[in-house]
C-alpha positions as a Markdown table, in Angstrom:
| # | Residue | x | y | z |
|---|---|---|---|---|
| 1 | Met | 69.4 | -20.4 | -54.9 |
| 2 | His | 70.2 | -21.6 | -51.4 |
| 3 | Ser | 70.9 | -25.1 | -52.7 |
| 4 | Val | 73.9 | -23.8 | -54.6 |
| 5 | Leu | 75.4 | -21.8 | -51.7 |
| 6 | Pro | 77.7 | -24.7 | -50.6 |
| 7 | Leu | 78.9 | -24.9 | -54.3 |
| 8 | Leu | 79.6 | -21.2 | -54.3 |
| 9 | Ile | 81.5 | -21.5 | -51.0 |
| 10 | Val | 83.6 | -24.4 | -52.5 |
| 11 | Phe | 84.3 | -22.2 | -55.6 |
| 12 | Ile | 85.4 | -19.2 | -53.5 |
| 13 | Val | 87.6 | -21.4 | -51.2 |
| 14 | Ala | 89.0 | -23.1 | -54.2 |
| 15 | Leu | 90.0 | -19.8 | -55.7 |
| 16 | Leu | 91.5 | -18.6 | -52.5 |
| 17 | Ser | 93.4 | -21.8 | -52.0 |
| 18 | Lys | 94.6 | -21.8 | -55.7 |
| 19 | Asn | 92.9 | -25.2 | -56.3 |
| 20 | Asn | 92.2 | -24.7 | -60.0 |
| 21 | Leu | 90.7 | -28.1 | -60.6 |
| 22 | Leu | 88.2 | -27.9 | -57.8 |
| 23 | Gly | 87.4 | -24.3 | -58.8 |
| 24 | Ala | 86.8 | -25.2 | -62.4 |
| 25 | Ala | 84.6 | -28.1 | -61.4 |
| 26 | Ala | 82.5 | -25.9 | -59.1 |
| 27 | Ala | 82.2 | -23.3 | -61.8 |
| 28 | Ile | 81.1 | -25.8 | -64.5 |
| 29 | Val | 78.5 | -27.3 | -62.2 |
| 30 | Phe | 77.2 | -23.8 | -61.3 |
| 31 | Phe | 77.1 | -22.9 | -65.0 |
| 32 | Leu | 75.1 | -26.0 | -65.8 |
| 33 | Tyr | 72.7 | -25.1 | -63.0 |
| 34 | Leu | 72.3 | -21.5 | -64.2 |
| 35 | Met | 71.7 | -22.7 | -67.7 |
| 36 | Arg | 69.0 | -25.1 | -66.4 |
| 37 | Leu | 70.9 | -28.1 | -67.6 |
| 38 | Asp | 70.4 | -29.9 | -64.4 |
| 39 | Arg | 68.7 | -32.8 | -66.2 |
| 40 | Phe | 72.3 | -33.8 | -67.1 |
| 41 | Phe | 73.4 | -34.0 | -63.5 |
| 42 | Pro | 72.4 | -37.7 | -63.0 |
| 43 | Leu | 74.4 | -38.6 | -66.2 |
| 44 | Ile | 77.4 | -36.6 | -65.1 |
| 45 | Gln | 77.2 | -38.0 | -61.6 |
| 46 | Thr | 77.1 | -41.6 | -62.8 |
| 47 | Arg | 79.4 | -41.4 | -65.8 |
| 48 | Gly | 81.7 | -38.4 | -64.9 |
| 49 | Leu | 84.0 | -40.5 | -62.8 |
| 50 | Glu | 84.4 | -43.0 | -65.6 |
| 51 | Ala | 85.1 | -40.2 | -68.1 |
| 52 | Gly | 87.7 | -38.6 | -65.8 |
| 53 | Leu | 89.4 | -42.0 | -65.2 |
| 54 | Leu | 89.4 | -42.6 | -68.9 |
| 55 | Phe | 91.3 | -39.3 | -69.6 |
| 56 | Leu | 93.7 | -40.0 | -66.7 |
| 57 | Thr | 94.4 | -43.4 | -68.0 |
| 58 | Ile | 95.0 | -42.1 | -71.5 |
| 59 | Ser | 97.5 | -39.6 | -70.1 |
| 60 | Leu | 99.3 | -42.4 | -68.4 |
| 61 | Met | 99.5 | -44.4 | -71.7 |
| 62 | Ile | 101.2 | -41.6 | -73.6 |
| 63 | Pro | 104.8 | -42.5 | -72.5 |
| 64 | Phe | 104.4 | -45.8 | -74.2 |
| 65 | Val | 103.8 | -44.3 | -77.6 |
| 66 | Thr | 106.3 | -41.5 | -77.2 |
| 67 | Gly | 109.1 | -43.9 | -76.4 |
| 68 | Gln | 109.6 | -42.8 | -72.8 |
| 69 | Ile | 108.8 | -46.3 | -71.7 |
| 70 | Thr | 110.0 | -49.2 | -73.8 |
| 71 | Leu | 109.3 | -52.9 | -73.4 |
| 72 | Lys | 112.9 | -53.3 | -72.1 |
| 73 | Asn | 112.2 | -50.5 | -69.5 |
| 74 | Leu | 108.9 | -52.1 | -68.6 |
| 75 | Val | 110.4 | -55.5 | -67.9 |
| 76 | Ser | 113.4 | -54.3 | -66.0 |
| 77 | Ala | 111.3 | -51.9 | -64.0 |
| 78 | Leu | 108.8 | -54.6 | -63.0 |
| 79 | Leu | 111.7 | -56.9 | -61.9 |
| 80 | Ser | 113.4 | -54.3 | -59.7 |
| 81 | Pro | 112.5 | -53.7 | -56.1 |
| 82 | Val | 110.9 | -50.4 | -57.0 |
| 83 | Gly | 108.9 | -52.0 | -59.7 |
| 84 | Ile | 107.6 | -54.8 | -57.4 |
| 85 | Leu | 106.6 | -52.1 | -54.9 |
| 86 | Ser | 104.9 | -50.2 | -57.6 |
| 87 | Val | 102.8 | -53.2 | -58.4 |
| 88 | Val | 101.9 | -53.5 | -54.7 |
| 89 | Gly | 101.1 | -49.8 | -54.6 |
| 90 | Gly | 98.8 | -50.2 | -57.6 |
| 91 | Leu | 97.0 | -53.1 | -55.9 |
| 92 | Leu | 96.6 | -51.1 | -52.7 |
| 93 | Gly | 95.5 | -48.0 | -54.5 |
| 94 | Ala | 92.9 | -49.8 | -56.6 |
| 95 | Tyr | 91.6 | -51.5 | -53.6 |
| 96 | Leu | 91.3 | -48.3 | -51.6 |
| 97 | Asn | 89.7 | -46.6 | -54.5 |
| 98 | Ser | 87.0 | -49.3 | -54.7 |
| 99 | Gln | 86.4 | -48.8 | -50.9 |
| 100 | Gly | 86.2 | -45.1 | -51.4 |
| 101 | Leu | 83.6 | -45.4 | -54.2 |
| 102 | Glu | 81.5 | -47.7 | -52.0 |
| 103 | Leu | 81.8 | -45.3 | -49.0 |
| 104 | Val | 80.8 | -42.3 | -51.1 |
| 105 | Ala | 77.8 | -44.2 | -52.5 |
| 106 | Val | 76.4 | -45.1 | -49.0 |
| 107 | Glu | 77.7 | -42.0 | -47.1 |
| 108 | Pro | 77.8 | -39.0 | -49.4 |
| 109 | Ser | 77.9 | -36.8 | -46.3 |
| 110 | Ile | 81.7 | -37.4 | -46.2 |
| 111 | Leu | 82.3 | -35.4 | -49.4 |
| 112 | Pro | 82.5 | -31.9 | -47.7 |
| 113 | Gly | 85.2 | -33.2 | -45.3 |
| 114 | Ile | 87.1 | -34.8 | -48.1 |
| 115 | Leu | 87.0 | -31.6 | -50.2 |
| 116 | Ile | 88.1 | -29.6 | -47.2 |
| 117 | Gly | 91.0 | -32.0 | -46.7 |
| 118 | Val | 92.0 | -31.8 | -50.3 |
| 119 | Met | 91.8 | -28.0 | -50.3 |
| 120 | Leu | 94.0 | -27.8 | -47.2 |
| 121 | Ser | 96.5 | -30.2 | -48.7 |
| 122 | Val | 96.7 | -28.3 | -51.9 |
| 123 | Ser | 97.0 | -25.0 | -50.1 |
| 124 | Phe | 99.5 | -25.8 | -47.4 |
| 125 | Phe | 101.2 | -29.1 | -48.1 |
| 126 | Gly | 101.8 | -29.0 | -51.9 |
| 127 | Gly | 99.1 | -31.6 | -52.5 |
| 128 | Val | 97.6 | -32.3 | -55.9 |
| 129 | Ser | 93.8 | -32.5 | -56.3 |
| 130 | Val | 93.5 | -35.8 | -58.1 |
| 131 | Gly | 92.5 | -38.1 | -55.4 |
| 132 | Pro | 89.2 | -37.4 | -53.8 |
| 133 | Ile | 88.2 | -41.1 | -54.3 |
| 134 | Met | 91.5 | -42.2 | -52.8 |
| 135 | Ala | 90.8 | -39.9 | -49.9 |
| 136 | Ala | 87.4 | -41.6 | -49.5 |
| 137 | Gly | 89.2 | -45.0 | -49.6 |
| 138 | Ile | 91.6 | -43.9 | -46.9 |
| 139 | Thr | 88.6 | -42.5 | -44.9 |
| 140 | Ala | 86.9 | -46.0 | -45.3 |
| 141 | Leu | 90.1 | -47.6 | -44.0 |
| 142 | Leu | 90.3 | -45.2 | -41.1 |
| 143 | Ile | 86.7 | -45.8 | -40.2 |
| 144 | Arg | 87.3 | -49.5 | -40.1 |
| 145 | Leu | 90.4 | -49.2 | -38.0 |
| 146 | Leu | 89.2 | -46.5 | -35.6 |
| 147 | Ile | 85.4 | -46.5 | -35.3 |
| 148 | Arg | 84.0 | -49.9 | -36.1 |
């Protein structure tokens, strides 16, 4: 039971900080553990990120089919200064995410710090809990700039 104590602490802190996504994730993992479904942990760990990104990407595609973004909007947005900067932002974001995934793979001990940072941001600064991998990417960049 001691192995799930950090998970329970994350769950309680998530509830106190009103971080619903993190609380739900901790509750689901704890439920799977209680139901002795831990044999699915490796699958969830390796494919969970892909599934989450799939659903995130699907949600971002909806404005195309609802008419909120038309081909004309798309072309004019990409040719505007904000559109060009959004492409640069996408490039930087994707690069930092890849760096974050690599860092988490080789140094999983950074996860508690990232989760604490996300919880603090959600609680006190109006942050949104959708970027732990981006946070890992920023951590990787900070490590390169400040430590190595």
